Backbone as CSV, one residue per row, in Angstrom:
resi,resn,N_x,N_y,N_z,CA_x,CA_y,CA_z,C_x,C_y,C_z
1,UNK,4.863,-6.014,-1.221,3.739,-5.095,-1.097,3.980,-4.234,0.133
2,UNK,3.567,-2.963,0.038,3.637,-2.075,1.198,2.266,-1.494,1.470
3,UNK,2.015,-1.237,2.754,0.768,-0.637,3.193,1.070,0.613,4.003
4,UNK,0.344,1.681,3.694,0.358,2.890,4.508,-1.007,2.932,5.179
5,UNK,-1.065,2.470,6.425,-2.336,2.301,7.130,-2.692,3.583,7.865
6,UNK,-3.837,4.144,7.502,-4.335,5.331,8.175,-5.677,5.031,8.815
7,UNK,-6.268,6.038,9.438,-7.561,5.842,10.091,-8.689,5.681,9.088
8,UNK,-8.615,6.368,7.954,-9.699,6.328,6.971,-9.375,5.491,5.742
9,UNK,-8.081,5.373,5.408,-7.686,4.677,4.187,-6.397,3.886,4.400
10,UNK,-6.185,2.904,3.532,-4.937,2.143,3.503,-4.386,2.272,2.086
11,UNK,-3.213,2.879,1.969,-2.549,2.962,0.668,-1.796,1.670,0.416
12,UNK,-1.808,1.230,-0.847,-1.169,-0.034,-1.210,-0.229,0.186,-2.391
13,UNK,0.959,-0.394,-2.295,1.927,-0.344,-3.384,2.560,-1.722,-3.525
14,UNK,3.023,-2.020,-4.731,3.742,-3.272,-4.957,5.047,-2.965,-5.684
15,UNK,5.940,-3.930,-5.643,7.200,-3.772,-6.367,7.164,-4.630,-7.627
16,UNK,8.109,-4.362,-8.501,8.273,-5.213,-9.673,8.784,-6.578,-9.203
17,UNK,8.801,-7.540,-10.077,9.155,-8.914,-9.711,10.571,-9.032,-9.145
18,UNK,11.477,-8.157,-9.569,12.852,-8.224,-9.091,13.077,-7.413,-7.819
19,UNK,12.080,-6.674,-7.387,12.197,-5.898,-6.161,13.042,-4.648,-6.300
20,UNK,13.046,-4.041,-7.490,13.818,-2.822,-7.707,13.008,-1.547,-7.517
21,UNK,11.747,-1.562,-7.955,10.974,-0.317,-7.908,9.562,-0.565,-7.381
22,UNK,9.013,0.476,-6.764,7.683,0.406,-6.155,6.705,1.230,-6.979
23,UNK,5.473,0.722,-7.099,4.418,1.433,-7.806,3.158,1.435,-6.951
24,UNK,2.502,2.599,-6.848,1.230,2.639,-6.120,0.159,1.907,-6.920
25,UNK,-0.701,1.130,-6.227,-1.730,0.398,-6.984,-3.154,0.617,-6.495
26,UNK,-3.339,0.913,-5.206,-4.719,0.990,-4.722,-4.804,1.774,-3.427
27,UNK,-6.006,2.269,-3.175,-6.343,2.849,-1.882,-7.581,2.122,-1.383
28,UNK,-7.466,1.549,-0.203,-8.578,0.832,0.410,-9.253,1.770,1.400
29,UNK,-10.539,2.007,1.219,-11.296,2.801,2.192,-11.572,1.894,3.390
30,UNK,-11.184,2.336,4.584,-11.347,1.521,5.789,-12.828,1.269,6.041
31,UNK,-13.168,-0.003,6.282,-14.552,-0.401,6.537,-14.657,-1.227,7.807
32,UNK,-13.569,-1.327,8.549,-13.508,-2.181,9.731,-12.347,-3.131,9.573
33,UNK,-11.808,-3.606,10.667,-10.599,-4.420,10.618,-10.765,-5.682,9.770
34,UNK,-11.813,-6.440,9.987,-11.999,-7.702,9.251,-12.110,-7.473,7.737
35,UNK,-12.976,-6.560,7.266,-13.036,-6.341,5.812,-11.742,-5.762,5.249
36,UNK,-11.052,-4.930,6.022,-9.782,-4.362,5.555,-8.743,-5.472,5.355
37,UNK,-8.660,-6.370,6.324,-7.701,-7.473,6.227,-8.039,-8.390,5.059
38,UNK,-9.325,-8.611,4.820,-9.743,-9.451,3.693,-9.332,-8.815,2.366
39,UNK,-9.513,-7.498,2.242,-9.109,-6.806,1.013,-7.602,-6.908,0.788
40,UNK,-6.836,-6.741,1.867,-5.384,-6.866,1.749,-5.013,-8.291,1.349
41,UNK,-5.613,-9.281,1.986,-5.325,-10.683,1.649,-5.679,-10.979,0.190
42,UNK,-6.772,-10.410,-0.299,-7.142,-10.587,-1.714,-6.070,-10.007,-2.635
43,UNK,-5.550,-8.830,-2.293,-4.490,-8.220,-3.104,-3.202,-9.037,-3.043
44,UNK,-2.913,-9.615,-1.891,-1.733,-10.468,-1.744,-1.822,-11.646,-2.713
45,UNK,-2.985,-12.286,-2.756,-3.170,-13.420,-3.679,-3.138,-12.959,-5.141
46,UNK,-3.826,-11.876,-5.420,-3.907,-11.365,-6.795,-2.532,-11.011,-7.366
47,UNK,-1.658,-10.462,-6.522,-0.348,-10.012,-7.004,0.794,-10.945,-6.613
48,UNK,0.465,-12.113,-6.064,1.467,-13.110,-5.689,2.581,-12.491,-4.838
49,UNK,2.182,-11.842,-3.753,3.097,-11.105,-2.880,3.866,-12.068,-1.980
50,UNK,5.164,-11.789,-1.775,6.004,-12.630,-0.926,6.194,-12.046,0.475
51,UNK,6.151,-10.722,0.594,6.339,-10.036,1.880,5.470,-8.788,1.898
52,UNK,4.923,-8.476,3.076,4.165,-7.238,3.244,4.957,-6.332,4.176
53,UNK,5.168,-5.103,3.738,5.852,-4.090,4.535,4.787,-3.089,4.974
54,UNK,4.652,-2.896,6.276,3.663,-1.965,6.807,4.400,-0.778,7.413
55,UNK,4.031,0.421,6.980,4.650,1.629,7.506,4.349,1.795,8.980
56,UNK,5.390,2.022,9.777,5.248,2.193,11.224,5.502,3.661,11.564
57,UNK,4.470,4.359,12.057,4.618,5.792,12.340,5.334,6.046,13.672
58,UNK,6.637,6.232,13.590,7.427,6.511,14.785,7.453,8.010,15.041
59,UNK,7.677,8.377,16.299,7.820,9.789,16.650,9.182,10.273,16.144
60,UNK,9.384,11.575,16.129,10.633,12.135,15.617,11.858,11.600,16.334
61,UNK,11.706,11.242,17.615,12.843,10.704,18.361,13.046,9.205,18.120
62,UNK,12.234,8.619,17.246,12.372,7.205,16.912,11.585,6.267,17.799
63,UNK,10.941,6.808,18.801,10.149,5.988,19.716,8.763,5.711,19.130
64,UNK,8.176,4.595,19.540,6.817,4.253,19.127,5.827,4.966,20.037
65,UNK,4.815,5.561,19.441,3.777,6.239,20.210,2.447,5.523,20.041
66,UNK,1.350,6.190,20.377,0.026,5.581,20.268,-0.340,5.156,18.848
67,UNK,0.056,5.943,17.849,-0.249,5.582,16.462,0.475,4.292,16.076
68,UNK,1.707,4.145,16.539,2.472,2.930,16.245,1.826,1.715,16.899
69,UNK,1.306,1.881,18.095,0.652,0.763,18.793,-0.543,0.271,17.996
70,UNK,-1.298,1.181,17.415,-2.448,0.808,16.585,-2.002,0.023,15.352
71,UNK,-0.914,0.464,14.743,-0.391,-0.221,13.554,0.117,-1.610,13.933
72,UNK,0.762,-1.733,15.065,1.268,-3.047,15.485,0.133,-4.032,15.722
73,UNK,-0.993,-3.552,16.205,-2.175,-4.411,16.349,-2.660,-4.857,14.976
74,UNK,-2.706,-3.925,14.018,-3.098,-4.244,12.645,-2.155,-5.301,12.066
75,UNK,-0.845,-5.120,12.275,0.159,-6.066,11.763,-0.056,-7.453,12.360
76,UNK,-0.305,-7.504,13.654,-0.530,-8.789,14.330,-1.730,-9.525,13.721
77,UNK,-2.824,-8.808,13.512,-4.030,-9.415,12.924,-3.783,-9.811,11.466
78,UNK,-3.058,-8.971,10.729,-2.753,-9.281,9.330,-1.890,-10.529,9.232
79,UNK,-0.923,-10.664,10.130,-0.042,-11.838,10.107,-0.839,-13.131,10.282
80,UNK,-1.922,-13.075,11.051,-2.778,-14.255,11.227,-3.592,-14.556,9.969
81,UNK,-3.814,-13.543,9.133,-4.672,-13.680,7.945,-3.898,-14.179,6.727
82,UNK,-2.605,-13.876,6.651,-1.800,-14.244,5.486,-0.665,-15.167,5.908
83,UNK,-0.195,-15.971,4.970,0.879,-16.923,5.269,2.227,-16.459,4.724
84,UNK,2.473,-15.164,4.768,3.742,-14.610,4.314,4.254,-13.668,5.400
85,UNK,5.547,-13.327,5.354,6.073,-12.407,6.367,5.421,-11.022,6.272
86,UNK,5.140,-10.446,7.435,4.645,-9.073,7.532,5.649,-8.337,8.406
87,UNK,6.299,-7.323,7.848,7.321,-6.575,8.571,6.917,-5.107,8.650
88,UNK,7.453,-4.411,9.638,7.199,-2.972,9.742,8.444,-2.228,9.288
89,UNK,8.216,-0.987,8.824,9.324,-0.155,8.359,8.995,1.294,8.689
90,UNK,9.971,2.015,9.158,9.802,3.409,9.553,9.192,4.219,8.411
91,UNK,8.052,4.853,8.695,7.378,5.619,7.643,7.425,7.123,7.872
92,UNK,8.274,7.568,8.786,8.316,9.008,9.070,8.495,9.811,7.793
93,UNK,7.649,10.813,7.627,7.682,11.775,6.523,7.238,11.216,5.173
94,UNK,6.756,9.973,5.116,6.330,9.424,3.820,5.141,10.189,3.248
95,UNK,4.198,10.581,4.091,3.038,11.325,3.604,3.455,12.723,3.143
96,UNK,4.382,13.336,3.849,4.890,14.649,3.441,5.582,14.533,2.085
97,UNK,6.391,13.497,1.904,7.067,13.285,0.624,6.051,13.038,-0.486
98,UNK,5.016,12.271,-0.193,3.987,11.990,-1.188,3.269,13.280,-1.583
99,UNK,2.935,14.099,-0.593,2.264,15.374,-0.860,3.138,16.253,-1.751
100,UNK,4.418,16.333,-1.432,5.341,17.152,-2.244,5.424,16.634,-3.678
101,UNK,5.530,15.320,-3.823,5.623,14.742,-5.165,4.371,15.043,-5.979
102,UNK,3.212,14.932,-5.355,1.963,15.205,-6.064,1.827,16.688,-6.392
103,UNK,2.274,17.563,-5.489,2.250,19.001,-5.772,3.185,19.347,-6.923
104,UNK,4.387,18.760,-6.910,5.335,19.015,-7.988,4.810,18.514,-9.327
105,UNK,3.971,17.477,-9.276,3.377,16.943,-10.496,2.111,17.681,-10.909
106,UNK,1.813,18.798,-10.214,0.621,19.606,-10.517,-0.670,18.792,-10.476
107,UNK,-0.759,17.871,-9.528,-1.960,17.066,-9.366,-2.995,17.897,-8.601
108,UNK,-4.220,17.897,-9.084,-5.273,18.698,-8.457,-5.515,18.242,-7.019
109,UNK,-6.086,19.135,-6.235,-6.336,18.836,-4.820,-7.187,17.577,-4.668
110,UNK,-8.244,17.451,-5.460,-9.127,16.287,-5.381,-8.369,14.996,-5.713
111,UNK,-7.587,15.022,-6.758,-6.821,13.826,-7.144,-5.712,13.531,-6.141
112,UNK,-5.135,14.581,-5.525,-4.119,14.363,-4.482,-4.709,13.606,-3.320
113,UNK,-5.904,14.002,-2.896,-6.569,13.341,-1.758,-6.777,11.856,-2.069
114,UNK,-7.115,11.549,-3.319,-7.359,10.164,-3.712,-6.071,9.363,-3.871
115,UNK,-4.954,10.045,-4.162,-3.711,9.329,-4.475,-2.691,9.309,-3.352
116,UNK,-2.810,10.200,-2.382,-1.721,10.395,-1.418,-1.372,9.130,-0.635
117,UNK,-2.355,8.350,-0.248,-2.079,7.161,0.566,-1.324,6.094,-0.214
118,UNK,-1.714,5.868,-1.466,-0.995,4.846,-2.242,0.389,5.337,-2.667
119,UNK,0.539,6.646,-2.877,1.870,7.185,-3.173,2.762,7.075,-1.934
120,UNK,2.215,7.350,-0.750,2.982,7.187,0.489,3.400,5.723,0.664
121,UNK,2.514,4.787,0.317,2.862,3.362,0.399,4.015,3.040,-0.549
122,UNK,3.999,3.640,-1.744,5.086,3.413,-2.698,6.404,3.981,-2.167
123,UNK,6.343,5.122,-1.490,7.551,5.713,-0.900,8.093,4.808,0.202
124,UNK,7.215,4.279,1.033,7.624,3.351,2.091,8.276,2.112,1.478
125,UNK,7.633,1.555,0.458,8.162,0.343,-0.171,9.503,0.610,-0.848
126,UNK,9.623,1.741,-1.533,10.892,2.046,-2.195,12.009,2.206,-1.172
127,UNK,11.726,2.864,-0.051,12.733,3.010,1.005,13.126,1.640,1.561
128,UNK,12.140,0.767,1.745,12.424,-0.591,2.222,13.298,-1.344,1.217
129,UNK,12.931,-1.281,-0.064,13.701,-1.966,-1.103,15.136,-1.434,-1.156
130,UNK,15.275,-0.113,-1.056,16.603,0.502,-1.110,17.450,0.171,0.108
131,UNK,16.828,-0.164,1.229,17.566,-0.450,2.457,18.122,-1.870,2.507
132,UNK,17.596,-2.729,1.639,18.065,-4.115,1.652,19.455,-4.214,1.038
133,UNK,20.281,-5.138,1.541,21.614,-5.312,0.946,21.494,-5.775,-0.497
134,UNK,22.305,-5.184,-1.322,22.299,-5.562,-2.739,23.165,-6.804,-2.918
135,UNK,22.714,-7.709,-3.762,23.506,-8.901,-4.037,24.372,-8.636,-5.265
136,UNK,25.518,-9.249,-5.286,26.438,-9.077,-6.413,25.880,-9.790,-7.627
137,UNK,26.117,-9.249,-8.823,25.648,-9.930,-10.017,26.313,-11.283,-10.176
138,UNK,25.606,-12.206,-10.797,26.176,-13.529,-11.042,27.304,-13.436,-12.050
139,UNK,28.345,-14.206,-11.805,29.471,-14.197,-12.738,29.255,-15.280,-13.769
140,UNK,29.852,-15.064,-14.952,29.778,-16.065,-16.016,30.832,-17.134,-15.763
141,UNK,30.411,-18.332,-15.497,31.269,-19.507,-15.366,32.641,-19.267,-14.765
142,UNK,33.433,-20.329,-14.674,34.786,-20.218,-14.090,35.787,-19.571,-15.014
């Protein structure tokens, strides 16, 4: 599962069981840290998630700024709420990519606003999945 955590909303995406592709599934309207974490934990249980990837907004030079510090606090609290690994992943330009994808798909402005966060989460998750080392296929017997 991936999260694109913003001030007003949290975009959520999950991968297929084999970890090949990411799909956007939900947008959580922020209601406060405790209710937000509970909603995420509910989705973790509902989708049998093994790892949570949280987008980390780094500055263009790769350094963490004030926005990243806020996300790291969220990650710390989330890690206490769930019993699975919570990792961060560079999310630079994910929202821009999501906006472009929705524009190319001729999605209306209203629907773009509703979808952009979960699409950004899917972009973050897909980048994370693509960055992992690929394992060689199993060979048939000796």
